[in-house]
C-alpha positions as CSV (number, residue, x, y, z in Angstrom):
1,M,0.0,0.0,0.0
2,T,1.3,3.4,-0.8
3,T,1.3,6.4,1.6
4,A,-1.3,8.1,-0.6
5,E,-3.6,5.1,-0.1
6,R,-3.3,5.0,3.7
7,E,-5.9,6.6,5.9
8,A,-4.9,10.1,7.0
9,A,-5.2,11.4,10.6
10,R,-8.0,13.9,10.3
11,D,-7.8,14.6,14.0
12,P,-4.7,14.4,16.3
13,D,-6.5,11.7,18.3
14,D,-6.4,9.5,15.1
15,L,-2.6,9.3,15.2
16,A,-2.4,6.8,18.1
17,R,-5.1,4.5,16.6
18,L,-3.4,4.5,13.3
19,F,0.0,3.9,14.9
20,I,-1.3,0.8,16.7
21,A,-3.0,-0.6,13.6
22,R,0.1,-0.1,11.5
23,A,2.5,-1.4,14.1
24,N,0.4,-4.6,14.5
25,E,0.4,-5.0,10.7
26,G,4.2,-4.6,10.6
27,D,3.8,-1.6,8.3
28,V,7.0,0.4,8.7
29,E,6.2,2.8,5.9
30,G,2.8,3.4,7.4
31,L,4.4,4.3,10.7
32,V,6.8,6.7,9.1
33,A,3.9,8.3,7.2
34,L,2.5,9.5,10.6
35,Y,5.5,11.8,11.0
36,E,6.5,15.1,9.4
37,P,9.6,14.7,7.1
38,E,11.9,16.3,9.7
39,A,10.2,15.0,12.8
40,V,12.1,13.9,15.9
41,L,11.5,10.7,17.8
42,A,13.1,9.9,21.1
43,A,13.0,6.5,22.7
44,G,15.3,6.2,25.7
45,E,18.8,7.0,24.5
46,I,17.8,6.8,20.9
47,V,17.0,10.0,19.0
48,A,15.9,9.6,15.4
49,T,15.5,12.7,13.2
50,G,13.7,12.6,9.9
51,H,12.0,9.9,8.0
52,A,15.1,7.8,7.2
53,E,16.2,7.5,10.9
54,I,12.6,7.0,12.0
55,R,12.2,4.3,9.4
56,K,15.4,2.6,10.7
57,F,14.1,2.7,14.3
58,Y,10.7,1.2,13.4
59,A,12.2,-1.5,11.1
60,A,14.4,-2.6,14.0
61,L,11.5,-2.5,16.5
62,L,9.2,-4.5,14.3
63,E,11.8,-7.1,13.8
64,R,11.9,-7.6,17.6
65,R,8.3,-7.2,18.5
66,K,5.2,-8.3,16.6
67,S,2.3,-7.3,18.9
68,F,1.4,-3.8,20.2
69,P,-1.4,-3.5,22.7
70,A,-3.6,-0.4,22.5
71,P,-2.5,2.3,25.1
72,E,-4.9,4.4,27.1
73,Q,-5.2,7.6,25.1
74,L,-5.2,10.6,27.4
75,P,-6.9,13.9,26.6
76,T,-5.3,15.9,23.8
77,L,-4.3,19.5,24.3
78,R,-4.9,21.8,21.3
79,N,-3.9,25.3,20.3
80,G,-5.0,26.0,16.7
81,D,-2.9,23.8,14.3
82,T,-0.7,22.4,17.1
83,A,-1.7,19.6,19.5
84,M,-0.1,17.5,22.2
85,T,-1.1,13.9,22.3
86,F,-0.5,11.6,25.3
87,A,-0.9,7.9,26.0
88,R,-0.4,5.6,29.0
89,L,1.2,2.4,27.8
90,P,0.3,-0.9,29.4
91,N,3.6,-0.9,31.4
92,G,2.6,2.4,33.0
93,A,5.0,4.5,30.9
94,I,3.7,7.6,29.1
95,S,4.3,8.8,25.6
96,A,3.9,12.5,24.6
97,E,3.8,13.8,21.1
98,V,3.5,17.2,19.4
99,A,1.3,17.0,16.3
100,R,0.7,19.7,13.6
101,R,-2.1,20.1,11.2
102,Q,-0.7,20.0,7.6
103,A,-1.7,22.2,4.7
104,G,-4.0,19.4,3.4
105,G,-5.8,19.1,6.8
106,E,-4.2,15.9,8.0
107,W,-2.3,15.7,11.3
108,L,1.3,14.5,11.6
109,W,3.6,14.1,14.6
110,A,6.5,16.6,14.7
111,I,8.0,15.4,18.0
112,D,7.5,12.0,19.6
113,Q,8.8,11.2,23.1
114,L,8.2,7.5,23.7
115,K,8.3,5.7,27.1
116,I,8.5,8.4,29.8
117,K,8.8,6.2,32.9
118,P,6.9,7.4,35.9
119,Q,8.9,8.1,39.1
120,S,8.4,5.5,41.8
């Protein structure tokens, strides 16, 4: 399936749902398509900038892991064409993302901070 054929996020809350569906399908290109071209993704000590590095990150992740449970989506904060999305992962960690509305109306992540572990 090409990026043009994939469902677009018409609301920032769509991004998490599309992420889980594409991750569980093993669709690396579909995951990359959820990000702006120069987006930044941070996961622990890994920082991936731009589609090529994000693609490499997700290709490696999907080689190791085949199942992704749906997180608890927390309320989105919006200010015009910018939104912060949040999710609580099944292990209790939090993810936080900055999404922006694109010229065509779809939403893409610009910044993605995965797995913020809560303090004990």
